[in-house]
N, C-alpha and C positions, 0 to 999 in steps of 0.2 A: 310293231315293226315299222308301220308307216311313218311314225315320227322320226325314227332313226334314218330311214331310207331317204326322207326329204331333207335331212340336215347333214348329209355326208359332205366332207370337204372335196372328195374326188369320186368320180365314177370311172369304170364300173366297180362294183363291190359285191362281195358275198356277205350275207347276213345269216347267221345260224341261231335258231331259237332253242337254247339249251334247256330251259325249264319245260318247254313243250315236248322236246325230245325225251326228257326224263319221264314225264307222265306217260308218254306213248309206250316206251319200253317197259315201264312198270306194269301197264295193263296187259302187255303181251306176256310178261313173266307170270302174272297171275293166271292168265288163261291156259298156259301150258302145263300147269300142275307139276308133275315130276319129270317131264321131258326137259333135258338140258338145253340151254339156249346159248349158242356161241354166235357172236357177231362177225360177219364176214368183212374184214378190214378193207377188202378191195372196193367196197361200195363207197366208202369215204373214210380215209385214215387220218383225218384232221385230229390233232392231239386233243383239242377241247371236246370234240365229239367222242373220242375214245374215253376220256376221263369222265364224261357225263354218263356214258353207258356202263362203265366198269362196275359200279355197285349193283347193277341189275341184270348182268349177264354172267353165265358160268365160265365163260372164256372167250377167246378171240381166235378166229380162223385166219391164217395167213397163207399166202401162196407164193412167196419168194423170200430169199434171204434178206432183201431190203425191207420188206414188210415186217419180217420177224424182228430185225434189229430195231426198227422204228417203234413197234408195239412194245417190245420188251423195255426199251428206254423210256417209253411214256408210262407204261403200266408194269413196273417191276413186280415179278411174282405172280402175275396173272396167268392162268392156265392157257396154253396155246395148242392149236392143232395146225399141222403143216400139210397142205394139199397142193395139187397141181401137177401137170405133166412136165417132163423135161427138167427135173431137178439136177443142178450141177453138182459136181463132187463137193464143192465148198458148201452148198446148201444141204446136201445129205449129212455132212458132219454137223452143221448147225441143227438140223432136224432131230438129232439124237437127244437134244436138250428139251424137247417139247413134250406135252402130255400124250399126243397121238400123232402118228405119221400116216397119211393116206397114201398107200403104195399103189402106183399106177401101172407097173409092168413087172414081169419076172426079172428083167435086167436091173431095174431099180432095187428090187428085193435082194438080189445077189450083192449089189454094191453096199447096201445097208448091213447085210449080214457080216461083211468083212470089216465093218467099222466099230460095231459095239452094240450094247444092249439097247433095245427100243421096244415100245408097245405100238403095234401097228393095226390099222384097218386096211383090208384089201378093197380097192375101189372097183366096183362091179359095173360093167356096161351091159345092162340086161335088155333083151328084146321085148320090152313092155310098151304098150300103146300109151301115148301121151297126147290125147286130143286137145286141140286148140292151144298147144304150147307156143309161146312166143319164140322160144329157143330150145332146141333139143340138144342135150349135152352128149352127143354120140361121137363117132370118129375117134380122135386121139385120147378121149377121156375114159379111163377105166379099162377093164379087161373083160373079155368074153369068158365062157365057161372053161374052155381049153386052157387059157392063160391062168385063170384062177386055180385050176387043178395043178398046173405046173408049179405055181407058188406054194401050194400045199406040200408038194413033193420036196421042194427046196427047203421048206421049214422043218421037215421031218428030222429030228435029231439035232436041230440047231438050238443052241443054248442062248444065243444072243437076242433073238427076236421072238416076241410073244404075240401071237395072233389073238386080238381081242374081239374082232367082229368085221362087219362089212360097212363100207361107205357106198352110197348109191344116190348121187344127185343126177337125175336123168333129164330134167326139163325145167324151164323157167316160164313164168307168166301164167301160172295155173291158179284157179280159184280153190277155195278151201276143200270143197267136196271132191274135186278131181285130185287134188294133192293127197287127200286122205285115202282115197281109193288106191292111188299109186303106192303110198306108203305100205298099205296092207298087202298089195301084190309083191312088193319088195320083201316084206317080212315072210310071206308065204314061201318064197324061194330061199331066202337067206337063212332063216332060223333052222330048218332041217339040214341045210347044207353045212352050216357051222357045227351042228350037233354031230353030224356024221364024221366031221374032222376033229372032234375032241374039244370043241369050245362049248362049255356047259354053262357059262355065265355070259351070254352073248351081248354084244353092243351093236347097235344099228344106228348109223348116221344117214338120214335121208336128205341132207343138204338144205338148200334154200329154194328160191324160185317162186316165192309167193307173189301173186299178181299185184301189180301197181298200175292203176288205170289213169293215164295222163289226160284222158278226155273227161274224166269224172274224179277230180281230186278228193271229193268227199266220200268216195266209195272205197272203204278200207277192207282189207283182207279179213275174213271171219276167223279170228284167232280162237274164239271160244269153241266153235264147231271143230276146228282142227285139233285143238288141245284135248278136247273131250274124246274125240275119235281115236287119237293116238294112244290114249290110256289103256286100251284093250290089247295092245301089242305086247306080248310077254318078253320084253327085252329092255335093256337099258338104252333109252332113246336119246338122240341128240339131233338138233336141227341147226342150220347155219344161215339164217336170213341176213341180208345186207340192205338192199334197196328198200324193202318193205319196212325197215326200221327207220332209216335216216332220210329218205327222200322227201318226206312231208315237212321237214323242219329247216329247209334252206331256201334262200332267195338269191337270185342274181339280179342286182339292181343297176340300171344304167340310164343314160339320157339320150334324147333324140338329137342327132347332129344335122339331119336334113330330111326333107320330105319332097318326093318328086313323082311325077307321073310320066311313064314311058309306054307309048303305044296302048294307052287306055288303062294301064295298070299302075296303081299307086304303091310306092315303096317308101317305107320308113327306115332310114339308115340310122342305126344305133351305134353308140360308142362301144367298142369291144367286138365280140362276135363269138362264133362257135369254136374258136381257139381257146375260149374261156369256158364255154358251156357246150360241150360236144353232144350232150344227150339227144337233142332233137334230130341231129343228123344220124347218129348211131341207131336210134330207135325208129326213125322215119316218121315222126309225128310232129304236130304243132305243140310247142312248149306252152303250157298254160301261163297266163300273165294277167297283170292288172295295170291299167293306166292310172297313175297316182295323182296327176296334176291336170288332167283334161277331162271334160265332160261334154255332152252334147250328142246330137244324132250320130249314130254309128254308120260307117260305110266300110267296104272291104279294102284291106291293104295287106301287104306282105312285109313282115318285120325282118330286116337283115342286119348284118354287121359290117365291119370295115374291110373284110378280107377280099383279096383279088380272086374270088371264085364264086360262081353262081350257086354253089352248094352252101354258102354261108347264110343259111336261112334258119331263123328261130321259129317262125310260124308263117304259113302261106295262106293268103286270101282269107284273112280272119277279120271280123268286125272290130273296128276301133273308133273311138271318138275323134273329133278333129285334133290332130297332133301337130306340133310345131317345134322347131329347135328349142331345146331347153326343157321340154317336158320329160317326166320321169316314168320309166317303165320298170315294173318288178316282175321278173319271171319266177313263178312259184315252182314247187316240187323240184328244187335244185339242190337237194341235200345228199344226193347219191349219184355216182357215175357222172359227175359233172366236171368240176375243175380237175379232179385227179386223172381223168381219162383224156383230157384235151391236149391239143398240140400247141402248147403255150408259146413257143418261140417262133411260130410261123409269122413272118413279117415284122417280128420284134416290136410289137405294140407294147405299151406299158401293161404290167400285170395288175389284176384287181387287188383291192385291199380286202381285208377280212375283219368282220365285226361280229360280236356275240351278244345276244340278249341273255341276261343272267337273272 
């Protein structure tokens, strides 16, 4: 990566390591055993990323009509699952063509019933404890027990919709043992509930949310522990990770435009900004990075972009070597929720280029 990063014609740029990504997802696939692995396209829908993952995942999870069209155009014939609240009438019609639809409300179920045949999972919003979660997927996501029971009543006698199981993605940012405990709690509720309502070959989708530690890039989620523990759940299991698959294999590379000290604090102004790499602002962390062209005694500085807002911060008060205009910085762990969630057109700066290690 370093050689390519130092010899780019223009900055900023994204670099994706496709062989590294393939090795990573293959190891995940092996660890999961019979559990199905769907990649959450929302993490990074880059076409080359999708094509690299395709041979090693069972399908792709999409959350909009746009994602569905993009993934289907990139990976024709790949199994798809369609989730997310607030599906439009057009999206509901598109959803009828996928492998599974994650139904978010009784209203959504009624709309689908009027459109045609589909295999569905009901998304459950269960009151389970999610300690140390970075993000709890409550509120508008999924249904409580009353709404789930209403859906069962709506399904009674309906010949168009087939209830296959439960979807329950309850939290993000959990370690393997916490996620495993949560999956078993979900199963303890869902499997008896499904059997009561006539589903005798149940499917259980426990979503994604595997912890990714931006303060310790080398600390990976324990897929072996997770996969081994899931094997004891008596159901057809599926998970939908995104960030934990692709985050580690992308870099955002840029150059220093200016270095200045204001009221005792040093600021390194970089080309580009968080309109290209939104992750550190969204997560509230310092994005890990490497200085590729500078060495020497380190001192604290704040790395910022070109935007007209004090929130345009990549990393605050972090140790850096002596930096000067023209030096190159590579932000690591930029392979997920980075370019695709950023406000690209703010101030109309040039967009980054994209490069791939193959």
